[in-house]
PDB file of N, CA, C and O in Angstrom:
ATOM      1  N   MET A   1     107.203  93.953  58.869  1.00  0.00           N
ATOM      2  CA  MET A   1     106.618  95.141  58.270  1.00  0.00           C
ATOM      3  C   MET A   1     106.324  96.151  59.374  1.00  0.00           C
ATOM      4  O   MET A   1     105.805  95.789  60.430  1.00  0.00           O
ATOM      5  N   GLN A   2     106.649  97.387  59.136  1.00  0.00           N
ATOM      6  CA  GLN A   2     106.430  98.432  60.126  1.00  0.00           C
ATOM      7  C   GLN A   2     105.057  99.062  59.919  1.00  0.00           C
ATOM      8  O   GLN A   2     104.642  99.328  58.791  1.00  0.00           O
ATOM      9  N   TYR A   3     104.365  99.294  61.025  1.00  0.00           N
ATOM     10  CA  TYR A   3     103.044  99.904  61.001  1.00  0.00           C
ATOM     11  C   TYR A   3     103.149 101.367  60.594  1.00  0.00           C
ATOM     12  O   TYR A   3     103.983 102.105  61.117  1.00  0.00           O
ATOM     13  N   GLN A   4     102.302 101.780  59.660  1.00  0.00           N
ATOM     14  CA  GLN A   4     102.242 103.178  59.252  1.00  0.00           C
ATOM     15  C   GLN A   4     100.849 103.708  59.564  1.00  0.00           C
ATOM     16  O   GLN A   4      99.856 103.076  59.205  1.00  0.00           O
ATOM     17  N   PRO A   5     100.762 104.854  60.223  1.00  0.00           N
ATOM     18  CA  PRO A   5      99.446 105.403  60.562  1.00  0.00           C
ATOM     19  C   PRO A   5      98.596 105.625  59.308  1.00  0.00           C
ATOM     20  O   PRO A   5      99.104 106.006  58.253  1.00  0.00           O
ATOM     21  N   LEU A   6      97.315 105.382  59.448  1.00  0.00           N
ATOM     22  CA  LEU A   6      96.385 105.549  58.345  1.00  0.00           C
ATOM     23  C   LEU A   6      95.415 106.674  58.672  1.00  0.00           C
ATOM     24  O   LEU A   6      95.020 106.850  59.824  1.00  0.00           O
ATOM     25  N   LYS A   7      95.037 107.428  57.658  1.00  0.00           N
ATOM     26  CA  LYS A   7      94.060 108.494  57.865  1.00  0.00           C
ATOM     27  C   LYS A   7      92.738 108.070  57.238  1.00  0.00           C
ATOM     28  O   LYS A   7      92.668 107.753  56.050  1.00  0.00           O
ATOM     29  N   VAL A   8      91.694 108.070  58.061  1.00  0.00           N
ATOM     30  CA  VAL A   8      90.353 107.767  57.579  1.00  0.00           C
ATOM     31  C   VAL A   8      89.652 109.083  57.285  1.00  0.00           C
ATOM     32  O   VAL A   8      89.680 110.016  58.088  1.00  0.00           O
ATOM     33  N   ILE A   9      89.024 109.139  56.119  1.00  0.00           N
ATOM     34  CA  ILE A   9      88.237 110.320  55.781  1.00  0.00           C
ATOM     35  C   ILE A   9      86.774 109.900  55.648  1.00  0.00           C
ATOM     36  O   ILE A   9      86.461 108.811  55.166  1.00  0.00           O
ATOM     37  N   ARG A  10      85.894 110.788  56.087  1.00  0.00           N
ATOM     38  CA  ARG A  10      84.466 110.501  56.070  1.00  0.00           C
ATOM     39  C   ARG A  10      83.825 111.090  54.815  1.00  0.00           C
ATOM     40  O   ARG A  10      84.480 111.777  54.030  1.00  0.00           O
ATOM     41  N   LYS A  11      82.545 110.811  54.641  1.00  0.00           N
ATOM     42  CA  LYS A  11      81.853 111.173  53.400  1.00  0.00           C
ATOM     43  C   LYS A  11      82.042 112.625  52.959  1.00  0.00           C
ATOM     44  O   LYS A  11      82.310 112.857  51.780  1.00  0.00           O
ATOM     45  N   PRO A  12      81.914 113.611  53.849  1.00  0.00           N
ATOM     46  CA  PRO A  12      82.110 114.994  53.378  1.00  0.00           C
ATOM     47  C   PRO A  12      83.522 115.241  52.826  1.00  0.00           C
ATOM     48  O   PRO A  12      83.693 115.969  51.849  1.00  0.00           O
ATOM     49  N   GLU A  13      84.523 114.632  53.459  1.00  0.00           N
ATOM     50  CA  GLU A  13      85.900 114.792  52.971  1.00  0.00           C
ATOM     51  C   GLU A  13      86.094 114.052  51.651  1.00  0.00           C
ATOM     52  O   GLU A  13      86.802 114.528  50.763  1.00  0.00           O
ATOM     53  N   ILE A  14      85.461 112.881  51.527  1.00  0.00           N
ATOM     54  CA  ILE A  14      85.538 112.133  50.266  1.00  0.00           C
ATOM     55  C   ILE A  14      84.923 112.974  49.151  1.00  0.00           C
ATOM     56  O   ILE A  14      85.469 113.067  48.052  1.00  0.00           O
ATOM     57  N   LYS A  15      83.774 113.584  49.454  1.00  0.00           N
ATOM     58  CA  LYS A  15      83.119 114.446  48.467  1.00  0.00           C
ATOM     59  C   LYS A  15      84.013 115.621  48.087  1.00  0.00           C
ATOM     60  O   LYS A  15      84.111 115.980  46.914  1.00  0.00           O
ATOM     61  N   ALA A  16      84.665 116.219  49.084  1.00  0.00           N
ATOM     62  CA  ALA A  16      85.553 117.352  48.810  1.00  0.00           C
ATOM     63  C   ALA A  16      86.732 116.941  47.930  1.00  0.00           C
ATOM     64  O   ALA A  16      87.147 117.700  47.054  1.00  0.00           O
ATOM     65  N   LEU A  17      87.271 115.747  48.161  1.00  0.00           N
ATOM     66  CA  LEU A  17      88.412 115.273  47.365  1.00  0.00           C
ATOM     67  C   LEU A  17      88.008 114.866  45.954  1.00  0.00           C
ATOM     68  O   LEU A  17      88.717 115.155  44.990  1.00  0.00           O
ATOM     69  N   THR A  18      86.858 114.191  45.838  1.00  0.00           N
ATOM     70  CA  THR A  18      86.487 113.581  44.563  1.00  0.00           C
ATOM     71  C   THR A  18      85.454 114.361  43.770  1.00  0.00           C
ATOM     72  O   THR A  18      85.370 114.243  42.548  1.00  0.00           O
ATOM     73  N   GLY A  19      84.667 115.162  44.483  1.00  0.00           N
ATOM     74  CA  GLY A  19      83.546 115.832  43.829  1.00  0.00           C
ATOM     75  C   GLY A  19      82.331 114.934  43.677  1.00  0.00           C
ATOM     76  O   GLY A  19      81.343 115.331  43.061  1.00  0.00           O
ATOM     77  N   LEU A  20      82.392 113.719  44.237  1.00  0.00           N
ATOM     78  CA  LEU A  20      81.298 112.756  44.114  1.00  0.00           C
ATOM     79  C   LEU A  20      80.305 112.923  45.256  1.00  0.00           C
ATOM     80  O   LEU A  20      80.694 112.991  46.422  1.00  0.00           O
ATOM     81  N   SER A  21      79.016 112.991  44.914  1.00  0.00           N
ATOM     82  CA  SER A  21      77.985 113.031  45.945  1.00  0.00           C
ATOM     83  C   SER A  21      77.964 111.690  46.684  1.00  0.00           C
ATOM     84  O   SER A  21      78.545 110.709  46.221  1.00  0.00           O
ATOM     85  N   THR A  22      77.294 111.659  47.826  1.00  0.00           N
ATOM     86  CA  THR A  22      77.186 110.412  48.587  1.00  0.00           C
ATOM     87  C   THR A  22      76.525 109.329  47.748  1.00  0.00           C
ATOM     88  O   THR A  22      76.959 108.178  47.772  1.00  0.00           O
ATOM     89  N   THR A  23      75.481 109.682  47.006  1.00  0.00           N
ATOM     90  CA  THR A  23      74.795 108.710  46.151  1.00  0.00           C
ATOM     91  C   THR A  23      75.752 108.141  45.112  1.00  0.00           C
ATOM     92  O   THR A  23      75.774 106.931  44.885  1.00  0.00           O
ATOM     93  N   THR A  24      76.535 108.997  44.487  1.00  0.00           N
ATOM     94  CA  THR A  24      77.494 108.536  43.478  1.00  0.00           C
ATOM     95  C   THR A  24      78.596 107.704  44.117  1.00  0.00           C
ATOM     96  O   THR A  24      79.073 106.743  43.513  1.00  0.00           O
ATOM     97  N   GLN A  25      79.009 108.059  45.334  1.00  0.00           N
ATOM     98  CA  GLN A  25      79.985 107.232  46.051  1.00  0.00           C
ATOM     99  C   GLN A  25      79.447 105.815  46.212  1.00  0.00           C
ATOM    100  O   GLN A  25      80.158 104.846  45.945  1.00  0.00           O
ATOM    101  N   PHE A  26      78.185 105.689  46.652  1.00  0.00           N
ATOM    102  CA  PHE A  26      77.577 104.364  46.812  1.00  0.00           C
ATOM    103  C   PHE A  26      77.537 103.616  45.481  1.00  0.00           C
ATOM    104  O   PHE A  26      77.835 102.423  45.430  1.00  0.00           O
ATOM    105  N   GLU A  27      77.173 104.310  44.411  1.00  0.00           N
ATOM    106  CA  GLU A  27      77.135 103.684  43.087  1.00  0.00           C
ATOM    107  C   GLU A  27      78.523 103.198  42.674  1.00  0.00           C
ATOM    108  O   GLU A  27      78.671 102.089  42.159  1.00  0.00           O
ATOM    109  N   GLN A  28      79.541 104.037  42.902  1.00  0.00           N
ATOM    110  CA  GLN A  28      80.916 103.672  42.543  1.00  0.00           C
ATOM    111  C   GLN A  28      81.377 102.453  43.351  1.00  0.00           C
ATOM    112  O   GLN A  28      82.051 101.571  42.818  1.00  0.00           O
ATOM    113  N   ILE A  29      81.014 102.408  44.635  1.00  0.00           N
ATOM    114  CA  ILE A  29      81.366 101.254  45.473  1.00  0.00           C
ATOM    115  C   ILE A  29      80.678 100.006  44.932  1.00  0.00           C
ATOM    116  O   ILE A  29      81.303  98.952  44.816  1.00  0.00           O
ATOM    117  N   LYS A  30      79.400 100.122  44.603  1.00  0.00           N
ATOM    118  CA  LYS A  30      78.635  98.986  44.072  1.00  0.00           C
ATOM    119  C   LYS A  30      79.248  98.461  42.774  1.00  0.00           C
ATOM    120  O   LYS A  30      79.242  97.256  42.520  1.00  0.00           O
ATOM    121  N   LEU A  31      79.775  99.367  41.960  1.00  0.00           N
ATOM    122  CA  LEU A  31      80.396  98.988  40.688  1.00  0.00           C
ATOM    123  C   LEU A  31      81.853  98.545  40.840  1.00  0.00           C
ATOM    124  O   LEU A  31      82.483  98.126  39.869  1.00  0.00           O
ATOM    125  N   GLY A  32      82.388  98.638  42.069  1.00  0.00           N
ATOM    126  CA  GLY A  32      83.778  98.250  42.305  1.00  0.00           C
ATOM    127  C   GLY A  32      84.782  99.310  41.900  1.00  0.00           C
ATOM    128  O   GLY A  32      85.963  99.014  41.715  1.00  0.00           O
ATOM    129  N   LEU A  33      84.317 100.555  41.759  1.00  0.00           N
ATOM    130  CA  LEU A  33      85.189 101.644  41.331  1.00  0.00           C
ATOM    131  C   LEU A  33      85.716 102.477  42.496  1.00  0.00           C
ATOM    132  O   LEU A  33      86.540 103.371  42.304  1.00  0.00           O
ATOM    133  N   LEU A  34      85.240 102.183  43.703  1.00  0.00           N
ATOM    134  CA  LEU A  34      85.761 102.730  44.958  1.00  0.00           C
ATOM    135  C   LEU A  34      85.765 101.583  45.958  1.00  0.00           C
ATOM    136  O   LEU A  34      84.900 100.710  45.888  1.00  0.00           O
ATOM    137  N   PRO A  35      86.717 101.563  46.886  1.00  0.00           N
ATOM    138  CA  PRO A  35      86.700 100.523  47.921  1.00  0.00           C
ATOM    139  C   PRO A  35      85.459 100.666  48.803  1.00  0.00           C
ATOM    140  O   PRO A  35      84.866 101.741  48.892  1.00  0.00           O
ATOM    141  N   LYS A  36      85.080  99.567  49.450  1.00  0.00           N
ATOM    142  CA  LYS A  36      83.948  99.605  50.378  1.00  0.00           C
ATOM    143  C   LYS A  36      84.302 100.454  51.584  1.00  0.00           C
ATOM    144  O   LYS A  36      85.453 100.518  52.014  1.00  0.00           O
ATOM    145  N   TYR A  37      83.265 101.111  52.122  1.00  0.00           N
ATOM    146  CA  TYR A  37      83.448 101.919  53.326  1.00  0.00           C
ATOM    147  C   TYR A  37      83.921 101.061  54.493  1.00  0.00           C
ATOM    148  O   TYR A  37      83.643  99.863  54.554  1.00  0.00           O
ATOM    149  N   ILE A  38      84.632 101.684  55.407  1.00  0.00           N
ATOM    150  CA  ILE A  38      85.046 101.077  56.669  1.00  0.00           C
ATOM    151  C   ILE A  38      84.034 101.529  57.715  1.00  0.00           C
ATOM    152  O   ILE A  38      83.783 102.726  57.856  1.00  0.00           O
ATOM    153  N   ASN A  39      83.452 100.584  58.447  1.00  0.00           N
ATOM    154  CA  ASN A  39      82.532 100.943  59.525  1.00  0.00           C
ATOM    155  C   ASN A  39      83.330 101.470  60.702  1.00  0.00           C
ATOM    156  O   ASN A  39      84.216 100.790  61.219  1.00  0.00           O
ATOM    157  N   LEU A  40      83.011 102.685  61.124  1.00  0.00           N
ATOM    158  CA  LEU A  40      83.706 103.322  62.238  1.00  0.00           C
ATOM    159  C   LEU A  40      82.868 103.302  63.510  1.00  0.00           C
ATOM    160  O   LEU A  40      83.381 103.548  64.602  1.00  0.00           O
ATOM    161  N   GLY A  41      81.609 103.016  63.369  1.00  0.00           N
ATOM    162  CA  GLY A  41      80.688 102.992  64.498  1.00  0.00           C
ATOM    163  C   GLY A  41      79.294 102.712  63.985  1.00  0.00           C
ATOM    164  O   GLY A  41      79.110 102.390  62.811  1.00  0.00           O
ATOM    165  N   ALA A  42      78.314 102.834  64.857  1.00  0.00           N
ATOM    166  CA  ALA A  42      76.941 102.502  64.493  1.00  0.00           C
ATOM    167  C   ALA A  42      76.439 103.302  63.287  1.00  0.00           C
ATOM    168  O   ALA A  42      75.719 102.761  62.448  1.00  0.00           O
ATOM    169  N   ARG A  43      76.806 104.565  63.193  1.00  0.00           N
ATOM    170  CA  ARG A  43      76.314 105.412  62.102  1.00  0.00           C
ATOM    171  C   ARG A  43      77.437 106.201  61.449  1.00  0.00           C
ATOM    172  O   ARG A  43      77.239 107.338  61.021  1.00  0.00           O
ATOM    173  N   SER A  44      78.604 105.600  61.374  1.00  0.00           N
ATOM    174  CA  SER A  44      79.769 106.326  60.882  1.00  0.00           C
ATOM    175  C   SER A  44      80.609 105.422  59.987  1.00  0.00           C
ATOM    176  O   SER A  44      80.970 104.310  60.372  1.00  0.00           O
ATOM    177  N   VAL A  45      80.915 105.911  58.793  1.00  0.00           N
ATOM    178  CA  VAL A  45      81.759 105.169  57.856  1.00  0.00           C
ATOM    179  C   VAL A  45      82.788 106.112  57.243  1.00  0.00           C
ATOM    180  O   VAL A  45      82.656 107.333  57.325  1.00  0.00           O
ATOM    181  N   GLY A  46      83.804 105.536  56.634  1.00  0.00           N
ATOM    182  CA  GLY A  46      84.817 106.329  55.954  1.00  0.00           C
ATOM    183  C   GLY A  46      85.661 105.452  55.055  1.00  0.00           C
ATOM    184  O   GLY A  46      85.418 104.252  54.930  1.00  0.00           O
ATOM    185  N   LEU A  47      86.646 106.055  54.434  1.00  0.00           N
ATOM    186  CA  LEU A  47      87.617 105.354  53.593  1.00  0.00           C
ATOM    187  C   LEU A  47      89.012 105.814  53.987  1.00  0.00           C
ATOM    188  O   LEU A  47      89.191 106.907  54.526  1.00  0.00           O
ATOM    189  N   PHE A  48      89.990 104.971  53.714  1.00  0.00           N
ATOM    190  CA  PHE A  48      91.365 105.405  53.914  1.00  0.00           C
ATOM    191  C   PHE A  48      91.690 106.430  52.826  1.00  0.00           C
ATOM    192  O   PHE A  48      91.391 106.229  51.649  1.00  0.00           O
ATOM    193  N   GLU A  49      92.303 107.519  53.244  1.00  0.00           N
ATOM    194  CA  GLU A  49      92.614 108.603  52.315  1.00  0.00           C
ATOM    195  C   GLU A  49      93.490 108.115  51.160  1.00  0.00           C
ATOM    196  O   GLU A  49      93.275 108.505  50.012  1.00  0.00           O
ATOM    197  N   HIS A  50      94.477 107.262  51.460  1.00  0.00           N
ATOM    198  CA  HIS A  50      95.380 106.816  50.391  1.00  0.00           C
ATOM    199  C   HIS A  50      94.652 105.973  49.343  1.00  0.00           C
ATOM    200  O   HIS A  50      95.063 105.942  48.183  1.00  0.00           O
ATOM    201  N   GLU A  51      93.569 105.288  49.741  1.00  0.00           N
ATOM    202  CA  GLU A  51      92.805 104.507  48.769  1.00  0.00           C
ATOM    203  C   GLU A  51      92.053 105.431  47.810  1.00  0.00           C
ATOM    204  O   GLU A  51      92.016 105.183  46.605  1.00  0.00           O
ATOM    205  N   VAL A  52      91.464 106.483  48.343  1.00  0.00           N
ATOM    206  CA  VAL A  52      90.767 107.460  47.499  1.00  0.00           C
ATOM    207  C   VAL A  52      91.772 108.136  46.562  1.00  0.00           C
ATOM    208  O   VAL A  52      91.487 108.337  45.382  1.00  0.00           O
ATOM    209  N   GLN A  53      92.935 108.481  47.087  1.00  0.00           N
ATOM    210  CA  GLN A  53      93.963 109.125  46.264  1.00  0.00           C
ATOM    211  C   GLN A  53      94.448 108.197  45.148  1.00  0.00           C
ATOM    212  O   GLN A  53      94.735 108.655  44.042  1.00  0.00           O
ATOM    213  N   ALA A  54      94.539 106.901  45.432  1.00  0.00           N
ATOM    214  CA  ALA A  54      94.961 105.946  44.403  1.00  0.00           C
ATOM    215  C   ALA A  54      93.943 105.891  43.264  1.00  0.00           C
ATOM    216  O   ALA A  54      94.320 105.857  42.093  1.00  0.00           O
ATOM    217  N   VAL A  55      92.664 105.882  43.608  1.00  0.00           N
ATOM    218  CA  VAL A  55      91.624 105.871  42.574  1.00  0.00           C
ATOM    219  C   VAL A  55      91.666 107.171  41.772  1.00  0.00           C
ATOM    220  O   VAL A  55      91.540 107.151  40.548  1.00  0.00           O
ATOM    221  N   LEU A  56      91.842 108.286  42.454  1.00  0.00           N
ATOM    222  CA  LEU A  56      91.938 109.570  41.748  1.00  0.00           C
ATOM    223  C   LEU A  56      93.153 109.607  40.823  1.00  0.00           C
ATOM    224  O   LEU A  56      93.076 110.130  39.712  1.00  0.00           O
ATOM    225  N   ALA A  57      94.266 109.053  41.282  1.00  0.00           N
ATOM    226  CA  ALA A  57      95.471 109.005  40.441  1.00  0.00           C
ATOM    227  C   ALA A  57      95.207 108.180  39.186  1.00  0.00           C
ATOM    228  O   ALA A  57      95.623 108.555  38.090  1.00  0.00           O
ATOM    229  N   ALA A  58      94.514 107.057  39.351  1.00  0.00           N
ATOM    230  CA  ALA A  58      94.181 106.215  38.199  1.00  0.00           C
ATOM    231  C   ALA A  58      93.269 106.966  37.233  1.00  0.00           C
ATOM    232  O   ALA A  58      93.456 106.905  36.018  1.00  0.00           O
ATOM    233  N   ARG A  59      92.295 107.665  37.773  1.00  0.00           N
ATOM    234  CA  ARG A  59      91.393 108.459  36.923  1.00  0.00           C
ATOM    235  C   ARG A  59      92.159 109.568  36.196  1.00  0.00           C
ATOM    236  O   ARG A  59      91.849 109.896  35.051  1.00  0.00           O
ATOM    237  N   SER A  60      93.161 110.140  36.872  1.00  0.00           N
ATOM    238  CA  SER A  60      93.899 111.269  36.283  1.00  0.00           C
ATOM    239  C   SER A  60      94.708 110.867  35.059  1.00  0.00           C
ATOM    240  O   SER A  60      95.058 111.711  34.234  1.00  0.00           O
ATOM    241  N   VAL A  61      95.004 109.582  34.944  1.00  0.00           N
ATOM    242  CA  VAL A  61      95.737 109.102  33.765  1.00  0.00           C
ATOM    243  C   VAL A  61      94.838 108.247  32.871  1.00  0.00           C
ATOM    244  O   VAL A  61      95.304 107.407  32.101  1.00  0.00           O
ATOM    245  N   ASN A  62      93.527 108.494  33.003  1.00  0.00           N
ATOM    246  CA  ASN A  62      92.521 107.889  32.123  1.00  0.00           C
ATOM    247  C   ASN A  62      92.503 106.369  32.129  1.00  0.00           C
ATOM    248  O   ASN A  62      92.289 105.743  31.091  1.00  0.00           O
ATOM    249  N   LYS A  63      92.727 105.773  33.298  1.00  0.00           N
ATOM    250  CA  LYS A  63      92.576 104.319  33.405  1.00  0.00           C
ATOM    251  C   LYS A  63      91.113 103.973  33.156  1.00  0.00           C
ATOM    252  O   LYS A  63      90.217 104.731  33.525  1.00  0.00           O
ATOM    253  N   SER A  64      90.879 102.834  32.534  1.00  0.00           N
ATOM    254  CA  SER A  64      89.510 102.399  32.254  1.00  0.00           C
ATOM    255  C   SER A  64      88.839 101.917  33.540  1.00  0.00           C
ATOM    256  O   SER A  64      89.507 101.654  34.539  1.00  0.00           O
ATOM    257  N   ASP A  65      87.515 101.807  33.502  1.00  0.00           N
ATOM    258  CA  ASP A  65      86.795 101.289  34.663  1.00  0.00           C
ATOM    259  C   ASP A  65      87.274  99.886  35.021  1.00  0.00           C
ATOM    260  O   ASP A  65      87.367  99.541  36.199  1.00  0.00           O
ATOM    261  N   CYS A  66      87.575  99.086  34.018  1.00  0.00           N
ATOM    262  CA  CYS A  66      88.082  97.729  34.260  1.00  0.00           C
ATOM    263  C   CYS A  66      89.408  97.780  35.017  1.00  0.00           C
ATOM    264  O   CYS A  66      89.614  97.020  35.963  1.00  0.00           O
ATOM    265  N   GLU A  67      90.295  98.665  34.605  1.00  0.00           N
ATOM    266  CA  GLU A  67      91.586  98.812  35.285  1.00  0.00           C
ATOM    267  C   GLU A  67      91.400  99.337  36.708  1.00  0.00           C
ATOM    268  O   GLU A  67      92.096  98.908  37.629  1.00  0.00           O
ATOM    269  N   ILE A  68      90.472 100.253  36.881  1.00  0.00           N
ATOM    270  CA  ILE A  68      90.222 100.803  38.218  1.00  0.00           C
ATOM    271  C   ILE A  68      89.646  99.731  39.133  1.00  0.00           C
ATOM    272  O   ILE A  68      89.986  99.687  40.316  1.00  0.00           O
ATOM    273  N   ARG A  69      88.784  98.870  38.612  1.00  0.00           N
ATOM    274  CA  ARG A  69      88.263  97.754  39.426  1.00  0.00           C
ATOM    275  C   ARG A  69      89.412  96.882  39.935  1.00  0.00           C
ATOM    276  O   ARG A  69      89.399  96.448  41.087  1.00  0.00           O
ATOM    277  N   GLU A  70      90.387  96.628  39.093  1.00  0.00           N
ATOM    278  CA  GLU A  70      91.536  95.824  39.508  1.00  0.00           C
ATOM    279  C   GLU A  70      92.356  96.555  40.576  1.00  0.00           C
ATOM    280  O   GLU A  70      92.844  95.935  41.521  1.00  0.00           O
ATOM    281  N   ILE A  71      92.500  97.850  40.424  1.00  0.00           N
ATOM    282  CA  ILE A  71      93.210  98.653  41.429  1.00  0.00           C
ATOM    283  C   ILE A  71      92.468  98.591  42.756  1.00  0.00           C
ATOM    284  O   ILE A  71      93.084  98.417  43.807  1.00  0.00           O
ATOM    285  N   VAL A  72      91.146  98.733  42.712  1.00  0.00           N
ATOM    286  CA  VAL A  72      90.335  98.679  43.935  1.00  0.00           C
ATOM    287  C   VAL A  72      90.459  97.308  44.594  1.00  0.00           C
ATOM    288  O   VAL A  72      90.586  97.222  45.815  1.00  0.00           O
ATOM    289  N   LYS A  73      90.425  96.240  43.806  1.00  0.00           N
ATOM    290  CA  LYS A  73      90.606  94.889  44.368  1.00  0.00           C
ATOM    291  C   LYS A  73      91.957  94.773  45.062  1.00  0.00           C
ATOM    292  O   LYS A  73      92.056  94.193  46.144  1.00  0.00           O
ATOM    293  N   ALA A  74      92.994  95.322  44.445  1.00  0.00           N
ATOM    294  CA  ALA A  74      94.337  95.281  45.043  1.00  0.00           C
ATOM    295  C   ALA A  74      94.384  96.099  46.331  1.00  0.00           C
ATOM    296  O   ALA A  74      95.031  95.694  47.297  1.00  0.00           O
ATOM    297  N   LEU A  75      93.709  97.239  46.352  1.00  0.00           N
ATOM    298  CA  LEU A  75      93.668  98.065  47.564  1.00  0.00           C
ATOM    299  C   LEU A  75      92.974  97.332  48.707  1.00  0.00           C
ATOM    300  O   LEU A  75      93.424  97.388  49.852  1.00  0.00           O
ATOM    301  N   ILE A  76      91.882  96.647  48.395  1.00  0.00           N
ATOM    302  CA  ILE A  76      91.152  95.900  49.423  1.00  0.00           C
ATOM    303  C   ILE A  76      92.004  94.746  49.937  1.00  0.00           C
ATOM    304  O   ILE A  76      92.035  94.484  51.139  1.00  0.00           O
ATOM    305  N   LYS A  77      92.687  94.064  49.042  1.00  0.00           N
ATOM    306  CA  LYS A  77      93.576  92.968  49.449  1.00  0.00           C
ATOM    307  C   LYS A  77      94.693  93.506  50.343  1.00  0.00           C
ATOM    308  O   LYS A  77      95.031  92.896  51.357  1.00  0.00           O
ATOM    309  N   GLN A  78      95.264  94.649  49.962  1.00  0.00           N
ATOM    310  CA  GLN A  78      96.322  95.279  50.757  1.00  0.00           C
ATOM    311  C   GLN A  78      95.783  95.675  52.127  1.00  0.00           C
ATOM    312  O   GLN A  78      96.478  95.527  53.133  1.00  0.00           O
ATOM    313  N   ARG A  79      94.549  96.178  52.174  1.00  0.00           N
ATOM    314  CA  ARG A  79      93.916  96.554  53.439  1.00  0.00           C
ATOM    315  C   ARG A  79      93.812  95.333  54.359  1.00  0.00           C
ATOM    316  O   ARG A  79      94.139  95.414  55.543  1.00  0.00           O
ATOM    317  N   GLU A  80      93.358  94.206  53.810  1.00  0.00           N
ATOM    318  CA  GLU A  80      93.207  92.974  54.594  1.00  0.00           C
ATOM    319  C   GLU A  80      94.555  92.458  55.081  1.00  0.00           C
ATOM    320  O   GLU A  80      94.699  92.082  56.245  1.00  0.00           O
ATOM    321  N   THR A  81      95.537  92.441  54.192  1.00  0.00           N
ATOM    322  CA  THR A  81      96.870  91.954  54.546  1.00  0.00           C
ATOM    323  C   THR A  81      97.492  92.814  55.637  1.00  0.00           C
ATOM    324  O   THR A  81      98.030  92.288  56.612  1.00  0.00           O
ATOM    325  N   SER A  82      97.423  94.125  55.480  1.00  0.00           N
ATOM    326  CA  SER A  82      97.998  95.037  56.477  1.00  0.00           C
ATOM    327  C   SER A  82      97.318  94.886  57.827  1.00  0.00           C
ATOM    328  O   SER A  82      97.985  94.875  58.862  1.00  0.00           O
ATOM    329  N   ALA A  83      95.994  94.770  57.826  1.00  0.00           N
ATOM    330  CA  ALA A  83      95.256  94.614  59.087  1.00  0.00           C
ATOM    331  C   ALA A  83      95.629  93.308  59.771  1.00  0.00           C
ATOM    332  O   ALA A  83      95.846  93.281  60.982  1.00  0.00           O
ATOM    333  N   ASN A  84      95.707  92.228  59.005  1.00  0.00           N
ATOM    334  CA  ASN A  84      96.064  90.931  59.588  1.00  0.00           C
ATOM    335  C   ASN A  84      97.475  90.939  60.156  1.00  0.00           C
ATOM    336  O   ASN A  84      97.713  90.377  61.225  1.00  0.00           O
ATOM    337  N   GLU A  85      98.414  91.568  59.454  1.00  0.00           N
ATOM    338  CA  GLU A  85      99.792  91.649  59.948  1.00  0.00           C
ATOM    339  C   GLU A  85      99.869  92.464  61.233  1.00  0.00           C
ATOM    340  O   GLU A  85     100.569  92.082  62.171  1.00  0.00           O
ATOM    341  N   LEU A  86      99.155  93.579  61.279  1.00  0.00           N
ATOM    342  CA  LEU A  86      99.152  94.408  62.484  1.00  0.00           C
ATOM    343  C   LEU A  86      98.542  93.648  63.658  1.00  0.00           C
ATOM    344  O   LEU A  86      99.079  93.684  64.765  1.00  0.00           O
ATOM    345  N   LEU A  87      97.434  92.968  63.428  1.00  0.00           N
ATOM    346  CA  LEU A  87      96.795  92.202  64.499  1.00  0.00           C
ATOM    347  C   LEU A  87      97.699  91.080  64.992  1.00  0.00           C
ATOM    348  O   LEU A  87      97.733  90.779  66.186  1.00  0.00           O
ATOM    349  N   LYS A  88      98.430  90.465  64.069  1.00  0.00           N
ATOM    350  CA  LYS A  88      99.368  89.407  64.453  1.00  0.00           C
ATOM    351  C   LYS A  88     100.476  89.977  65.339  1.00  0.00           C
ATOM    352  O   LYS A  88     100.849  89.364  66.339  1.00  0.00           O
ATOM    353  N   GLN A  89     101.000  91.148  64.974  1.00  0.00           N
ATOM    354  CA  GLN A  89     102.048  91.799  65.773  1.00  0.00           C
ATOM    355  C   GLN A  89     101.531  92.156  67.160  1.00  0.00           C
ATOM    356  O   GLN A  89     102.242  91.986  68.149  1.00  0.00           O
ATOM    357  N   LEU A  90     100.321  92.642  67.238  1.00  0.00           N
ATOM    358  CA  LEU A  90      99.752  93.038  68.521  1.00  0.00           C
ATOM    359  C   LEU A  90      99.487  91.835  69.420  1.00  0.00           C
ATOM    360  O   LEU A  90      99.560  91.942  70.644  1.00  0.00           O
ATOM    361  N   ALA A  91      99.179  90.697  68.814  1.00  0.00           N
ATOM    362  CA  ALA A  91      98.896  89.486  69.585  1.00  0.00           C
ATOM    363  C   ALA A  91     100.173  88.827  70.098  1.00  0.00           C
ATOM    364  O   ALA A  91     100.135  88.059  71.059  1.00  0.00           O
ATOM    365  N   ALA A  92     101.300  89.126  69.460  1.00  0.00           N
ATOM    366  CA  ALA A  92     102.571  88.490  69.836  1.00  0.00           C
ATOM    367  C   ALA A  92     103.132  89.047  71.125  1.00  0.00           C
ATOM    368  O   ALA A  92     104.195  88.615  71.573  1.00  0.00           O
TER     369      ALA A  92
END
């Protein structure tokens, strides 16, 4: 698998893309309707832009919350798989 660069967006950019306040972002994450934040440092978090876009795409075609939870689970699994594959390549 070839590595593809990822773009991390922080809370203000997430808000600009989704219209969701930080509080609502936290609520959506708690409900499984957005992926969990990625820790970027001691006081810095973000999300991969493509993950936010996937959730927005699902919302744009009126997917139910249940369906969106499944999409978010798949995105998180894909995140883990991609990270593990990249780390394996770097260790080789």
